[in-house]
C-alpha angles and dihedrals in degrees: 000000000000102000091213093053107051109182133169121200118198121201131177145114124283113293097022092113103256095142094047093050091044090055092045091053091048091051095044098044102028089234128148116262126217133180128199086217091056091047089051091049089051090051090049091051091049088054096044091248135125120241090253091051093051091044090053092045090051089060089067105026125048093204091089096052091043092051089051090048091053091050091049092047091049091053089054092050100041108029133062137197099026142126124221131193109210135131094232101025088109089062096049096040101042094166091063129100096261114214123187113199117204132179140175107276096235092049094049093046089051088052091051091048091050094044093049097037093237136124120275090245093052090047089051094050096046095042096047091047092050094044092050090051091048092048091050092049094049091050093046098042101033107016089241112147095181115021089186096053105148091227089072094059139075095205133024117202119192099202096184094108102011129107120228088247091057091049091048092051092051092051092046090050091052091046089052090052091052098046 
């Protein structure tokens, strides 16, 4: 890791706590915070599309994922001291501290339902559908069968029973060991 460009990439499925940890790291370290979802929303707006429209278009056309990849890669080359929440950010910023966030499926789906104000069953249907589509795209576009394969990460956090503060402390400890 380039000691002058400290970067943390957070990957995980919906409801694992990526956004909460991203914000906690930003607050604790004073770093910039990015989100692949926010970058995708920005791309959608630039193209006069909604997030759902660009997400659907990405299922059939790799240009959207590739444009997001380029933006992520550029952040890794040109920015320093930041945290980014993105499923493939670890791949495009290989010199980052790569964190994989996992969580029991029922717990994470309950978190999604609560966050989005929907029923658990609706959260399950939407989340599983989206995750299947993402997995298929990553296999088709990148040849990645399992984008959350532990071998790609420096730190695995099972957030099922952890507080954000506990997660934060583990990441800070690992950052300290790398600096």
